[in-house]
N, C-alpha and C positions, 0 to 999 in steps of 0.2 A: 535520408537520415535507413539505420538500418534495424529493419522487424522482425523480430523472430518468430510470431507468428500474429493471425487476426483472425476473430472468430466467434460465433455468434451463439450466445449462452445467455444465463439466467445472471446475474450478480450474486455473489453467494454470500458477503458481505458485508455489515454494518447498515446502518438507518433505507439506505436499498434495496434489501436485502430480496430479490424472488422478481424485478425489473428485470425483462428482457432487455440484453445489453448489445452493444457489440462493443471486443475488445480488439484492444491496441499492443500488443506487447514488444517495447523497443526493446532492443540487445545492448548487454552492459548496464555495470553499476559502478556506484563508485562506494561500495560497504560491501561487506563478508559474512552476510549472517551463519552463523555454524550450522541454522535447523533450517537454511533459506529452500523453497519448494518446487524452487526454478531456477535452479541452478544450469539449466542449457539457455538463458540471457542472462542469467547475473556473473556467476563463476568463468564460467566457459563460453562467453559471447557467443550465438551463433546468427546465422538468418541470412535475410537480404537485403539488400542497396534498393530502395524507393524510393520517390519522389510523392509530393505530396499529391499531386495528383493521381497517383496511381494510387494511393493509401484513400482518398476518397473514392476513388471510384469502387473498390471492394467494401468501404463500408459501406454508402448508399443503395447495394445491391442488397442488403436486407432491410426489414422492415421496422428495426427496433428507433425508437427518438432519441431511446441513453445510448451515448459514446461512453468507456473508459481507456483513457489512456495508461496503460500501466507496462510494468516492467520487471525484470531490473530495474534500475531508477529515469523514468520516463524525462525526467527535469535536464538530464544533460548531456541527452539527443537531440545533436544537431539538428533546427528544423521543425523543435518544439511546438515553438510559439506558431508558427507558420502554418501546422495542423492544425492546434489548438484553436486559431482567427478562423480555417477556413470551413471546420467543425460548426462551429458559434453562427458564421453565416449560413453556411445548412442547414441553421432550428433544430441540431444535435444539442442535445442537452451533456454536458461532458464533466464525466470526474475523472482528478486526476488521484493516480492512487502515489504517493511519495513515502519517501524515508524524512520529508520535511528536511532535509541540509542547504538545500538550494533556493534560495530568494524567489517570489513569485512573478517580479517582477512587470505585473502588469498580465498577464497570460490570461486568456481565456479560459474559464474554468466557472463549475457551475457549483458544483460539490468539491473541495479538497479534502482528501480524505486522504490525512496523515498521518502516517503511522513511525514515530521517534521510536530507537532500537534498543533496548535494553541491556543490560551486562551478559545478560542470560542467551543476547547473540553473537556475543564475541566467538573468533574463527578459533577452531581447534584448530591442533599441529598438523592438519590435511595443509596450510597454509604456512609462507615462511612468517619470520615475526613482523616482517617491514607490513605487512599485511594486518596484522592482529595490533599493530601501532597506531595506523592512517583507523582501524575502524572503530579504535579508541577513541582515538581524538575527535571523528568527524563524526560519533554514533548519536552525538545529542548537539542540537545548535537552538536555545532557547529563543535569541533576537529572532533568529527566518522565523522560529514555529508561530511567535508572536505576527511579527507579518503577513502571516497565510490567514491567520485566526480573526484580523485584523479589519482582513482587505474581505473576506471570503466564507459563504455557507464553508462551516467544517463540521466534522466527525475524526477525534482522533484517538486512533487504536493500537492497542497497547498488546506483543501477544506473550504470554504468561504459562510460566516452563512451572513455577515453585512459589510456594508461602514467601520465601526472601523475595519474589520480587514485588512485591505491594507495597514497603515500604518507598521503593526507591520510588516504583510509579506516584507515590505521594509528596516525594521529594524532586522527583523532575518536573510538574504541577505547578507547585508552589517558587522552584525557580523561574518558571517562565514571565512569573512576573506581572498574570493580565486575569484577570476575570472568565474563569471556566465553566457556563454548568454542570454540574454532576452527571448528568442525561447526554453532554459530547463525549463522555469519556466511557468507550468501548474496551471492553476487557475480551482480550480474543485467547480460548484453550490452544498451546503450541501442540502442533501432531500433524499426520498425511495420512490417519488412520481413523476410523468413526469411532474404534474402540482408545486410539491415545487421549480424543477431544473429550469422550465421554466419563476417562479418567480421573480429569482436571475438572472438569464440569461442578461436583461440589465445591471445593473449592474459591471459585470463579462466583460461585450464587450467590456462597455466605459474606464475599466483600462486597460483591453487586446490592447486597441488600439492606450492608451498612452504613455503606457510604453514596449510597443514590446514583451507581455510577451503570452502565449498561453494559449485560450480558451480549454477546456478537459472536456466534455459532460460524461455522464454515459448511455449508450449505451443500456448497457443491461438491466435498470431499463425503459429504456424508448421501449425495444422490451416485456420485459421479465415479468414488473413491478419487485416489490419486494421480489422477491421468490427464495429459495434456491439452489444451483445445475446450475448456470446461469452467 
């Protein structure tokens, strides 16, 4: 499979924030989010072809117990299930960061970090209309989300850009059609700078307080800024 980067850092988002982790970032994505902060692996895929054995050698060179499969969209990467199985057999805790448009189909996973995309992700005129149509059609797959959350420990992350996003989040949660504890719904401010994140904090905090959802910071942006390999 084509790997954009492998690096050792701390988890910056979600329930496992702060835990040292090895990140394996696959190249390629089936969506084109307007605010994507890893366009080098999503919009303009780059990287090197690597066998599972080579990836494992690099992962095992680090002392971390946790490994994060991310992208791009890791679930479309050829060989991702073989890699997840190898990580499982090596005793790693596996987080899969996915847009939840591809069914799990039994993949080895300890934490499904699901990030369905809201309307705020729709690509602008930097991309042709064909991509806008594909993105809008594919971005929310309630049946697929339901399969993930009924099979694995999960967290459901939403990128929030404006107050208008809140009503869409509630509608999408109802559409999934299965019980989702409010504490499993994480609201994350959109932005690639600490200043942008802080500017959206007040509205997120108030919404979390009102509905019992969880505020999700982007710790890696706070610490490292908008940088690769972090």
